[in-house]
PATOR-984536 format. One line per field, with one value per atom (N, C-alpha, C): atom name; x, y, z; residue in three letters; residue number from 1. Coordinates in nm, 3 decimals, padded with zeros to 5 digits. Layout:
! PATOR-984536
at = (CA:...) .
px = (X:...) .
py = (Y:...) .
pz = (Z:...) .
aa = (ala:...) .
i = (NUM:...) .
END
This chain:
! PATOR-984536
at = (N:CA:C:N:CA:C:N:CA:C:N:CA:C:N:CA:C:N:CA:C:N:CA:C:N:CA:C:N:CA:C:N:CA:C:N:CA:C:N:CA:C:N:CA:C:N:CA:C:N:CA:C:N:CA:C:N:CA:C:N:CA:C:N:CA:C:N:CA:C:N:CA:C:N:CA:C:N:CA:C:N:CA:C:N:CA:C:N:CA:C:N:CA:C:N:CA:C:N:CA:C:N:CA:C:N:CA:C:N:CA:C:N:CA:C:N:CA:C:N:CA:C:N:CA:C:N:CA:C:N:CA:C:N:CA:C:N:CA:C:N:CA:C:N:CA:C:N:CA:C:N:CA:C:N:CA:C:N:CA:C:N:CA:C:N:CA:C:N:CA:C:N:CA:C:N:CA:C:N:CA:C:N:CA:C:N:CA:C:N:CA:C:N:CA:C:N:CA:C:N:CA:C:N:CA:C:N:CA:C:N:CA:C:N:CA:C:N:CA:C:N:CA:C:N:CA:C:N:CA:C:N:CA:C:N:CA:C:N:CA:C:N:CA:C:N:CA:C:N:CA:C:N:CA:C:N:CA:C:N:CA:C:N:CA:C:N:CA:C:N:CA:C:N:CA:C:N:CA:C:N:CA:C:N:CA:C:N:CA:C:N:CA:C:N:CA:C:N:CA:C:N:CA:C:N:CA:C:N:CA:C:N:CA:C:N:CA:C:N:CA:C:N:CA:C:N:CA:C:N:CA:C:N:CA:C:N:CA:C:N:CA:C:N:CA:C:N:CA:C:N:CA:C:N:CA:C:N:CA:C:N:CA:C:N:CA:C:N:CA:C:N:CA:C:N:CA:C:N:CA:C:N:CA:C:N:CA:C:N:CA:C:N:CA:C:N:CA:C:N:CA:C:N:CA:C:N:CA:C:N:CA:C:N:CA:C:N:CA:C:N:CA:C:N:CA:C:N:CA:C:N:CA:C:N:CA:C:N:CA:C:N:CA:C:N:CA:C:N:CA:C:N:CA:C:N:CA:C:N:CA:C:N:CA:C:N:CA:C:N:CA:C:N:CA:C:N:CA:C:N:CA:C:N:CA:C:N:CA:C:N:CA:C:N:CA:C:N:CA:C:N:CA:C:N:CA:C:N:CA:C:N:CA:C:N:CA:C:N:CA:C:N:CA:C:N:CA:C:N:CA:C:N:CA:C:N:CA:C:N:CA:C:N:CA:C:N:CA:C:N:CA:C:N:CA:C:N:CA:C:N:CA:C:N:CA:C:N:CA:C:N:CA:C:N:CA:C:N:CA:C:N:CA:C:N:CA:C:N:CA:C:N:CA:C:N:CA:C:N:CA:C:N:CA:C:N:CA:C:N:CA:C:N:CA:C:N:CA:C:N:CA:C:N:CA:C:N:CA:C:N:CA:C:N:CA:C:N:CA:C:N:CA:C:N:CA:C:N:CA:C) .
px = (-06.678:-06.733:-06.696:-06.684:-06.611:-06.703:-06.658:-06.752:-06.813:-06.933:-06.993:-06.983:-06.854:-06.801:-06.877:-06.966:-07.048:-07.134:-07.202:-07.282:-07.239:-07.270:-07.210:-07.322:-07.323:-07.429:-07.343:-07.432:-07.347:-07.450:-07.381:-07.430:-07.369:-07.464:-07.402:-07.475:-07.376:-07.414:-07.462:-07.455:-07.489:-07.411:-07.371:-07.268:-07.381:-07.320:-07.414:-07.471:-07.397:-07.436:-07.525:-07.519:-07.624:-07.758:-07.750:-07.837:-07.949:-07.885:-07.968:-08.044:-08.012:-08.111:-08.261:-08.264:-08.373:-08.477:-08.584:-08.690:-08.686:-08.700:-08.728:-08.603:-08.501:-08.369:-08.337:-08.420:-08.439:-08.473:-08.591:-08.647:-08.530:-08.480:-08.383:-08.271:-08.217:-08.092:-08.150:-08.246:-08.321:-08.317:-08.377:-08.374:-08.224:-08.131:-08.021:-07.941:-07.952:-07.907:-07.914:-08.058:-08.102:-08.044:-08.042:-07.998:-07.825:-07.774:-07.610:-07.587:-07.662:-07.668:-07.720:-07.806:-07.846:-07.724:-07.664:-07.550:-07.427:-07.416:-07.290:-07.301:-07.433:-07.483:-07.456:-07.503:-07.476:-07.374:-07.249:-07.135:-07.115:-07.218:-07.190:-07.144:-07.032:-06.942:-07.006:-07.004:-07.062:-06.970:-06.999:-06.916:-06.973:-06.906:-06.951:-06.912:-06.975:-06.956:-06.969:-06.876:-06.904:-06.875:-06.930:-06.878:-06.796:-06.683:-06.607:-06.508:-06.413:-06.323:-06.197:-06.088:-05.986:-05.981:-05.895:-05.890:-05.893:-05.993:-06.007:-06.111:-06.168:-06.264:-06.204:-06.073:-06.027:-06.138:-06.188:-06.281:-06.395:-06.439:-06.589:-06.569:-06.628:-06.630:-06.744:-06.734:-06.831:-06.945:-06.939:-07.042:-07.111:-07.073:-07.149:-07.262:-07.374:-07.492:-07.533:-07.479:-07.506:-07.421:-07.285:-07.195:-07.139:-07.132:-07.065:-07.128:-07.247:-07.310:-07.252:-07.206:-07.159:-06.984:-06.929:-06.809:-06.700:-06.759:-06.691:-06.702:-06.839:-06.870:-06.778:-06.793:-06.707:-06.541:-06.499:-06.377:-06.318:-06.448:-06.388:-06.431:-06.482:-06.539:-06.393:-06.399:-06.325:-06.390:-06.309:-06.361:-06.362:-06.267:-06.251:-06.399:-06.428:-06.590:-06.686:-06.678:-06.795:-06.821:-06.683:-06.727:-06.751:-06.747:-06.790:-06.930:-06.928:-07.052:-07.107:-07.262:-07.319:-07.273:-07.239:-07.209:-07.278:-07.393:-07.506:-07.477:-07.427:-07.393:-07.269:-07.157:-07.040:-06.959:-06.860:-06.828:-06.717:-06.733:-06.640:-06.482:-06.396:-06.247:-06.246:-06.173:-06.153:-06.294:-06.373:-06.489:-06.434:-06.460:-06.433:-06.489:-06.459:-06.482:-06.446:-06.535:-06.496:-06.525:-06.435:-06.466:-06.489:-06.606:-06.647:-06.635:-06.652:-06.629:-06.739:-06.824:-06.965:-07.066:-07.175:-07.308:-07.300:-07.265:-07.269:-07.141:-07.172:-07.066:-06.939:-06.966:-06.838:-06.748:-06.819:-06.748:-06.644:-06.516:-06.394:-06.378:-06.400:-06.374:-06.342:-06.277:-06.216:-06.308:-06.430:-06.553:-06.513:-06.525:-06.532:-06.389:-06.285:-06.168:-06.168:-06.250:-06.282:-06.396:-06.475:-06.593:-06.533:-06.429:-06.368:-06.267:-06.218:-06.101:-06.189:-06.328:-06.392:-06.454:-06.484:-06.554:-06.705:-06.743:-06.894:-06.974:-07.083:-07.172:-07.289:-07.342:-07.463:-07.439:-07.520:-07.505:-07.653:-07.655:-07.758:-07.720:-07.829:-07.831:-07.926:-07.825:-07.920:-07.857:-07.936:-07.868:-07.972:-07.893:-07.978:-07.883:-07.939:-08.094:-08.118:-08.239:-08.298:-08.280:-08.296:-08.271:-08.150:-08.039:-07.900:-07.811:-07.758:-07.668:-07.744:-07.845:-07.882:-07.935:-08.008:-08.011:-07.908:-07.819:-07.687:-07.596:-07.594:-07.530:-07.598:-07.745:-07.807:-07.788:-07.795:-07.799:-07.651:-07.555:-07.419:-07.369:-07.426:-07.407:-07.488:-07.613:-07.661:-07.588:-07.538:-07.456:-07.356:-07.283:-07.181:-07.199:-07.333:-07.397:-07.391:-07.378:-07.406:-07.553:-07.571:-07.724:-07.741:-07.865:-07.896:-08.023:-08.028:-08.123:-08.137:-08.221:-08.266:-08.356:-08.295:-08.389:-08.465:-08.599:-08.663:-08.677:-08.695:-08.708:-08.575:-08.465:-08.318:-08.274:-08.356:-08.321:-08.423:-08.384:-08.488:-08.426:-08.536:-08.522:-08.603:-08.534:-08.611:-08.759:-08.785:-08.920:-08.973:-09.073:-09.126:-09.186:-09.255:-09.327:-09.204:-09.091:-08.963:-08.925:-08.896:-08.868:-08.976:-09.099:-09.177:-09.199:-09.198:-09.184:-09.057:-08.964:-08.834:-08.815:-08.879:-08.866:-08.990:-09.084:-09.229:-09.201:-09.157:-09.183:-09.058:-08.944:-08.815:-08.699:-08.677:-08.595:-08.616:-08.760:-08.778:-08.742:-08.703:-08.654:-08.527:-08.474:-08.320:-08.277:-08.356:-08.327:-08.461:-08.417:-08.536:-08.520:-08.669:-08.680:-08.760:-08.710:-08.745:-08.762:-08.850:-08.835:-08.725:-08.682:-08.597:-08.630:-08.770:-08.830:-08.835:-08.860:-08.848:-08.710:-08.599:-08.472:-08.420:-08.466:-08.422:-08.442:-08.569:-08.632:-08.551:-08.479:-08.424:-08.280) .
py = (01.363:01.306:01.361:01.297:01.297:01.386:01.448:01.531:01.421:01.437:01.367:01.412:01.401:01.444:01.420:01.303:01.251:01.328:01.458:01.536:01.671:01.762:01.915:02.015:02.101:02.198:02.336:02.374:02.469:02.622:02.732:02.832:02.910:02.977:03.033:03.145:03.262:03.372:03.444:03.428:03.506:03.602:03.712:03.822:03.939:04.008:04.127:04.195:04.271:04.316:04.279:04.108:04.075:04.032:03.994:03.989:04.116:04.219:04.348:04.407:04.303:04.332:04.239:04.181:04.114:04.142:04.188:04.238:04.181:04.023:03.931:03.871:03.964:03.895:03.874:03.941:03.894:03.751:03.728:03.591:03.491:03.518:03.409:03.391:03.500:03.505:03.401:03.418:03.345:03.192:03.174:03.028:02.972:03.035:03.000:02.975:03.077:03.086:02.912:02.904:02.754:02.644:02.652:02.548:02.505:02.644:02.622:02.552:02.608:02.560:02.415:02.347:02.230:02.141:02.178:02.106:02.100:02.216:02.200:02.116:02.128:02.020:01.881:01.864:01.741:01.697:01.751:01.734:01.748:01.823:01.816:01.947:01.942:02.067:02.188:02.282:02.413:02.467:02.478:02.515:02.652:02.745:02.887:02.904:02.948:02.977:03.113:03.184:03.345:03.390:03.472:03.490:03.655:03.630:03.757:03.732:03.843:03.853:03.903:03.898:03.974:04.114:04.190:04.336:04.366:04.449:04.471:04.364:04.265:04.169:04.127:04.045:04.005:03.886:03.823:03.698:03.744:03.875:03.900:03.949:03.879:03.894:03.964:04.071:04.157:04.064:03.939:03.856:03.772:03.801:03.728:03.820:03.764:03.875:03.847:03.799:03.814:03.909:03.869:03.960:04.064:04.064:04.162:04.305:04.337:04.459:04.507:04.458:04.522:04.503:04.480:04.460:04.575:04.705:04.830:04.862:04.842:04.829:04.746:04.608:04.516:04.551:04.586:04.643:04.733:04.810:04.939:04.904:04.771:04.744:04.695:04.705:04.640:04.490:04.376:04.250:04.159:04.244:04.178:04.206:04.314:04.381:04.300:04.296:04.222:04.093:04.021:03.884:03.839:03.920:03.917:03.855:03.746:03.660:03.750:03.756:03.847:03.812:03.892:03.860:03.774:03.754:03.690:03.521:03.506:03.350:03.335:03.437:03.404:03.260:03.221:03.109:03.122:02.985:02.979:02.941:02.965:02.947:02.794:02.780:02.609:02.582:02.674:02.631:02.684:02.608:02.652:02.745:02.855:02.948:02.903:02.903:02.891:03.011:03.055:03.152:03.117:03.150:03.125:03.245:03.227:03.324:03.338:03.244:03.253:03.218:03.169:03.140:03.042:02.914:02.770:02.790:02.690:02.712:02.630:02.550:02.462:02.577:02.646:02.711:02.797:02.772:02.884:02.867:02.765:02.763:02.619:02.598:02.454:02.396:02.413:02.330:02.175:02.137:02.010:01.944:02.005:01.935:01.926:02.016:02.021:01.897:01.895:01.794:01.662:01.652:01.516:01.470:01.579:01.562:01.516:01.596:01.546:01.422:01.331:01.242:01.256:01.369:01.441:01.374:01.326:01.243:01.306:01.393:01.453:01.591:01.712:01.840:01.892:01.963:02.045:02.202:02.249:02.361:02.455:02.592:02.692:02.818:02.913:03.068:03.149:03.252:03.344:03.343:03.346:03.338:03.207:03.181:03.023:03.003:03.112:03.083:03.119:03.161:03.164:03.065:03.078:02.980:02.840:02.859:02.707:02.645:02.687:02.609:02.567:02.672:02.623:02.524:02.524:02.429:02.312:02.309:02.196:02.110:02.168:02.106:02.049:02.114:02.075:01.965:01.985:01.879:01.729:01.775:01.625:01.569:01.623:01.565:01.514:01.546:01.509:01.386:01.366:01.236:01.257:01.391:01.405:01.386:01.328:01.336:01.439:01.517:01.650:01.680:01.776:01.814:01.961:02.040:02.186:02.219:02.314:02.348:02.488:02.443:02.591:02.699:02.694:02.828:02.880:02.845:02.857:02.904:02.945:02.981:03.107:03.194:03.341:03.346:03.418:03.485:03.614:03.695:03.803:03.823:03.701:03.656:03.547:03.576:03.458:03.354:03.383:03.281:03.187:03.259:03.163:03.081:03.117:03.038:02.926:02.965:02.848:02.752:02.793:02.676:02.613:02.674:02.598:02.477:02.537:02.441:02.359:02.380:02.266:02.193:02.230:02.162:02.118:02.208:02.177:02.092:02.109:02.084:01.939:01.894:01.785:01.688:01.702:01.588:01.552:01.638:01.610:01.599:01.645:01.666:01.628:01.620:01.609:01.765:01.816:01.953:01.943:01.995:02.002:02.127:02.183:02.286:02.268:02.373:02.370:02.280:02.288:02.192:02.080:02.026:01.892:01.829:01.890:01.860:01.863:01.947:01.924:01.788:01.732:01.614:01.494:01.500:01.367:01.336) .
pz = (01.319:01.220:01.080:01.017:00.857:00.781:00.690:00.588:00.500:00.475:00.360:00.228:00.175:00.065:-00.091:-00.069:-00.172:-00.213:-00.120:-00.148:-00.127:-00.233:-00.179:-00.231:-00.133:-00.161:-00.236:-00.338:-00.450:-00.386:-00.363:-00.332:-00.427:-00.551:-00.668:-00.687:-00.726:-00.769:-00.648:-00.516:-00.402:-00.359:-00.450:-00.437:-00.399:-00.325:-00.261:-00.365:-00.446:-00.565:-00.664:-00.683:-00.764:-00.659:-00.538:-00.456:-00.462:-00.468:-00.423:-00.556:-00.671:-00.769:-00.767:-00.690:-00.653:-00.536:-00.570:-00.441:-00.331:-00.355:-00.247:-00.168:-00.195:-00.161:-00.020:00.083:00.215:00.249:00.177:00.194:00.141:00.021:-00.016:00.042:00.125:00.214:00.348:00.384:00.510:00.479:00.359:00.313:00.325:00.239:00.229:00.336:00.435:00.572:00.631:00.628:00.690:00.614:00.473:00.399:00.433:00.437:00.464:00.583:00.730:00.831:00.846:00.786:00.761:00.703:00.590:00.525:00.601:00.669:00.764:00.883:00.933:01.072:01.011:00.884:00.834:00.767:00.771:00.716:00.574:00.517:00.376:00.339:00.246:00.202:00.112:00.167:00.125:00.023:-00.104:-00.207:-00.255:-00.240:-00.300:-00.458:-00.552:-00.682:-00.704:-00.757:-00.802:-00.922:-00.991:-01.104:-01.110:-01.195:-01.199:-01.286:-01.301:-01.427:-01.364:-01.451:-01.437:-01.451:-01.392:-01.433:-01.560:-01.607:-01.766:-01.809:-01.754:-01.791:-01.945:-01.954:-02.080:-02.129:-02.033:-02.048:-02.135:-02.128:-02.170:-02.304:-02.416:-02.547:-02.569:-02.671:-02.714:-02.762:-02.838:-02.862:-02.811:-02.635:-02.535:-02.505:-02.559:-02.533:-02.370:-02.297:-02.136:-02.068:-02.116:-02.063:-02.142:-02.293:-02.365:-02.343:-02.319:-02.312:-02.189:-02.077:-01.939:-01.943:-02.051:-02.058:-01.999:-02.038:-01.983:-01.847:-01.790:-01.674:-01.587:-01.627:-01.554:-01.552:-01.660:-01.673:-01.583:-01.520:-01.424:-01.291:-01.277:-01.121:-01.047:-00.937:-00.826:-00.817:-00.890:-00.906:-00.733:-00.670:-00.499:-00.463:-00.465:-00.414:-00.469:-00.608:-00.687:-00.657:-00.615:-00.613:-00.444:-00.359:-00.222:-00.226:-00.163:-00.122:-00.013:00.002:00.096:00.230:00.317:00.460:00.525:00.503:00.635:00.563:00.452:00.420:00.385:00.415:00.375:00.434:00.319:00.347:00.493:00.533:00.687:00.641:00.719:00.676:00.664:00.533:00.513:00.396:00.361:00.281:00.131:00.030:-00.129:-00.167:-00.239:-00.328:-00.468:-00.553:-00.698:-00.777:-00.862:-00.972:-01.093:-01.144:-01.294:-01.390:-01.491:-01.597:-01.683:-01.702:-01.746:-01.668:-01.730:-01.642:-01.576:-01.634:-01.586:-01.440:-01.345:-01.235:-01.296:-01.422:-01.454:-01.554:-01.627:-01.729:-01.678:-01.708:-01.685:-01.536:-01.463:-01.324:-01.301:-01.165:-01.137:-01.048:-01.106:-01.004:-01.018:-01.137:-01.139:-01.077:-01.111:-01.023:-00.886:-00.818:-00.680:-00.652:-00.721:-00.716:-00.738:-00.808:-00.826:-00.741:-00.666:-00.554:-00.438:-00.403:-00.295:-00.325:-00.445:-00.469:-00.485:-00.485:-00.520:-00.624:-00.587:-00.690:-00.706:-00.598:-00.579:-00.546:-00.617:-00.601:-00.574:-00.460:-00.435:-00.479:-00.556:-00.646:-00.566:-00.546:-00.488:-00.574:-00.577:-00.626:-00.709:-00.768:-00.851:-00.979:-01.085:-01.134:-01.158:-01.119:-01.154:-01.328:-01.397:-01.525:-01.603:-01.484:-01.527:-01.498:-01.367:-01.332:-01.272:-01.221:-01.185:-01.286:-01.392:-01.517:-01.605:-01.622:-01.662:-01.619:-01.488:-01.408:-01.410:-01.388:-01.373:-01.514:-01.625:-01.752:-01.782:-01.763:-01.759:-01.650:-01.532:-01.430:-01.466:-01.525:-01.548:-01.665:-01.796:-01.886:-01.827:-01.705:-01.646:-01.557:-01.516:-01.444:-01.332:-01.278:-01.113:-01.101:-00.969:-00.925:-00.887:-00.893:-00.891:-00.788:-00.733:-00.634:-00.617:-00.666:-00.678:-00.562:-00.452:-00.373:-00.424:-00.439:-00.516:-00.443:-00.316:-00.253:-00.204:-00.252:-00.215:-00.355:-00.463:-00.581:-00.625:-00.688:-00.730:-00.861:-00.942:-01.053:-01.075:-01.171:-01.203:-01.233:-01.297:-01.361:-01.286:-01.187:-01.103:-01.159:-01.306:-01.394:-01.440:-01.483:-01.539:-01.449:-01.312:-01.177:-01.156:-01.159:-01.159:-01.267:-01.422:-01.513:-01.498:-01.458:-01.464:-01.343:-01.206:-01.084:-01.113:-01.170:-01.185:-01.321:-01.413:-01.545:-01.617:-01.599:-01.648:-01.589:-01.452:-01.386:-01.329:-01.288:-01.269:-01.350:-01.490:-01.585:-01.564:-01.481:-01.457:-01.302:-01.227:-01.103:-00.988:-00.874:-00.783:-00.743:-00.759:-00.677:-00.568:-00.461:-00.298:-00.273:-00.186:-00.090:00.046:00.071:00.199:00.311:00.355:00.451:00.391:00.303:00.247:00.249:00.223:00.214:00.364:00.422:00.577:00.640:00.604:00.658:00.627:00.519:00.451:00.547) .
aa = (met:met:met:glu:glu:glu:gln:gln:gln:asn:asn:asn:thr:thr:thr:glu:glu:glu:thr:thr:thr:ala:ala:ala:leu:leu:leu:leu:leu:leu:val:val:val:met:met:met:asp:asp:asp:met:met:met:gln:gln:gln:thr:thr:thr:gly:gly:gly:ile:ile:ile:leu:leu:leu:gly:gly:gly:met:met:met:phe:phe:phe:pro:pro:pro:asp:asp:asp:gly:gly:gly:ala:ala:ala:ala:ala:ala:leu:leu:leu:leu:leu:leu:gly:gly:gly:asn:asn:asn:leu:leu:leu:thr:thr:thr:lys:lys:lys:ala:ala:ala:ile:ile:ile:ala:ala:ala:asn:asn:asn:ala:ala:ala:arg:arg:arg:ala:ala:ala:asn:asn:asn:lys:lys:lys:ile:ile:ile:pro:pro:pro:val:val:val:ile:ile:ile:tyr:tyr:tyr:val:val:val:thr:thr:thr:val:val:val:gly:gly:gly:phe:phe:phe:arg:arg:arg:pro:pro:pro:gly:gly:gly:ala:ala:ala:pro:pro:pro:glu:glu:glu:val:val:val:ser:ser:ser:met:met:met:ser:ser:ser:asn:asn:asn:lys:lys:lys:ser:ser:ser:phe:phe:phe:gly:gly:gly:gly:gly:gly:gly:gly:gly:lys:lys:lys:glu:glu:glu:arg:arg:arg:phe:phe:phe:ala:ala:ala:gln:gln:gln:met:met:met:asn:asn:asn:met:met:met:asp:asp:asp:glu:glu:glu:phe:phe:phe:met:met:met:gln:gln:gln:val:val:val:his:his:his:pro:pro:pro:asp:asp:asp:ile:ile:ile:ala:ala:ala:pro:pro:pro:leu:leu:leu:pro:pro:pro:gly:gly:gly:glu:glu:glu:val:val:val:thr:thr:thr:val:val:val:ile:ile:ile:lys:lys:lys:arg:arg:arg:arg:arg:arg:val:val:val:ser:ser:ser:ala:ala:ala:phe:phe:phe:thr:thr:thr:gly:gly:gly:ser:ser:ser:asp:asp:asp:leu:leu:leu:glu:glu:glu:val:val:val:val:val:val:leu:leu:leu:arg:arg:arg:ala:ala:ala:phe:phe:phe:gly:gly:gly:thr:thr:thr:lys:lys:lys:his:his:his:leu:leu:leu:ile:ile:ile:leu:leu:leu:thr:thr:thr:gly:gly:gly:ile:ile:ile:ala:ala:ala:thr:thr:thr:ser:ser:ser:gly:gly:gly:val:val:val:val:val:val:leu:leu:leu:ser:ser:ser:thr:thr:thr:leu:leu:leu:arg:arg:arg:glu:glu:glu:ala:ala:ala:ala:ala:ala:asp:asp:asp:lys:lys:lys:asp:asp:asp:tyr:tyr:tyr:arg:arg:arg:leu:leu:leu:thr:thr:thr:val:val:val:leu:leu:leu:ser:ser:ser:asp:asp:asp:cys:cys:cys:cys:cys:cys:ala:ala:ala:asp:asp:asp:gly:gly:gly:asp:asp:asp:glu:glu:glu:glu:glu:glu:val:val:val:his:his:his:arg:arg:arg:ile:ile:ile:leu:leu:leu:thr:thr:thr:thr:thr:thr:lys:lys:lys:val:val:val:phe:phe:phe:pro:pro:pro:arg:arg:arg:gln:gln:gln:ala:ala:ala:asp:asp:asp:val:val:val:leu:leu:leu:thr:thr:thr:leu:leu:leu:glu:glu:glu:glu:glu:glu:trp:trp:trp:ser:ser:ser:lys:lys:lys:ile:ile:ile) .
i = (1:1:1:2:2:2:3:3:3:4:4:4:5:5:5:6:6:6:7:7:7:8:8:8:9:9:9:10:10:10:11:11:11:12:12:12:13:13:13:14:14:14:15:15:15:16:16:16:17:17:17:18:18:18:19:19:19:20:20:20:21:21:21:22:22:22:23:23:23:24:24:24:25:25:25:26:26:26:27:27:27:28:28:28:29:29:29:30:30:30:31:31:31:32:32:32:33:33:33:34:34:34:35:35:35:36:36:36:37:37:37:38:38:38:39:39:39:40:40:40:41:41:41:42:42:42:43:43:43:44:44:44:45:45:45:46:46:46:47:47:47:48:48:48:49:49:49:50:50:50:51:51:51:52:52:52:53:53:53:54:54:54:55:55:55:56:56:56:57:57:57:58:58:58:59:59:59:60:60:60:61:61:61:62:62:62:63:63:63:64:64:64:65:65:65:66:66:66:67:67:67:68:68:68:69:69:69:70:70:70:71:71:71:72:72:72:73:73:73:74:74:74:75:75:75:76:76:76:77:77:77:78:78:78:79:79:79:80:80:80:81:81:81:82:82:82:83:83:83:84:84:84:85:85:85:86:86:86:87:87:87:88:88:88:89:89:89:90:90:90:91:91:91:92:92:92:93:93:93:94:94:94:95:95:95:96:96:96:97:97:97:98:98:98:99:99:99:100:100:100:101:101:101:102:102:102:103:103:103:104:104:104:105:105:105:106:106:106:107:107:107:108:108:108:109:109:109:110:110:110:111:111:111:112:112:112:113:113:113:114:114:114:115:115:115:116:116:116:117:117:117:118:118:118:119:119:119:120:120:120:121:121:121:122:122:122:123:123:123:124:124:124:125:125:125:126:126:126:127:127:127:128:128:128:129:129:129:130:130:130:131:131:131:132:132:132:133:133:133:134:134:134:135:135:135:136:136:136:137:137:137:138:138:138:139:139:139:140:140:140:141:141:141:142:142:142:143:143:143:144:144:144:145:145:145:146:146:146:147:147:147:148:148:148:149:149:149:150:150:150:151:151:151:152:152:152:153:153:153:154:154:154:155:155:155:156:156:156:157:157:157:158:158:158:159:159:159:160:160:160:161:161:161:162:162:162:163:163:163:164:164:164:165:165:165:166:166:166:167:167:167:168:168:168:169:169:169:170:170:170:171:171:171:172:172:172:173:173:173:174:174:174:175:175:175:176:176:176:177:177:177:178:178:178:179:179:179:180:180:180:181:181:181:182:182:182:183:183:183:184:184:184:185:185:185:186:186:186) .
END
C-alpha cells in the first residue's frame, strides 16, 4: 500500500528535555504513541519537528524574548542530545525529522520543501506547547492554505487554561479540533 502523502502527522517539539518540563508528560506520550501508530497503519507520513541550534547558538538573537534569555544555556548544550525525540515515540528509519530554529515548525526549517515534495495538503498537528509550536505552526500553515486538524489530547501546555482556550475557542477558526479517539475513527 502506497503512502497517503496528501496528509501528514506533525509531531512537534517532543524532545525528551522539553517533555520533562510537563507534569502530564506520560499521558501525552501515551496518546502520541497511539496517534503515531494510527498514522503509520493508515500510511500517513509521520514528520518529526525538533527545535535546535548550531554550536554556540548563532541563530539566537538576544532581542528574541522566547530564546534570547537562554542563549548562553543553548550555546553550551549538546544539541544532538537536546534534539533527540523521546525514545517512546522516536522516528522509524526513513521517517523525516525537520530541525527548526524558532517557534513555528516552518521558520528556519525545510518543512515546507518536504511537504511540497510529498504533495501534502492536510496537516495533523500534535506537540508541546499548545501556545508555542502548535499555535505558531497552525497560524502559518493556515496562511499557506493547508487544511488543518489539531489533536487536542496530543498537545500540551504549561498552562491548562491556555490549552483549553486555544483548542476550544481559537483553533476552531482555522482547523478541525479533534480528540485522538475522534480522529482514529475517521
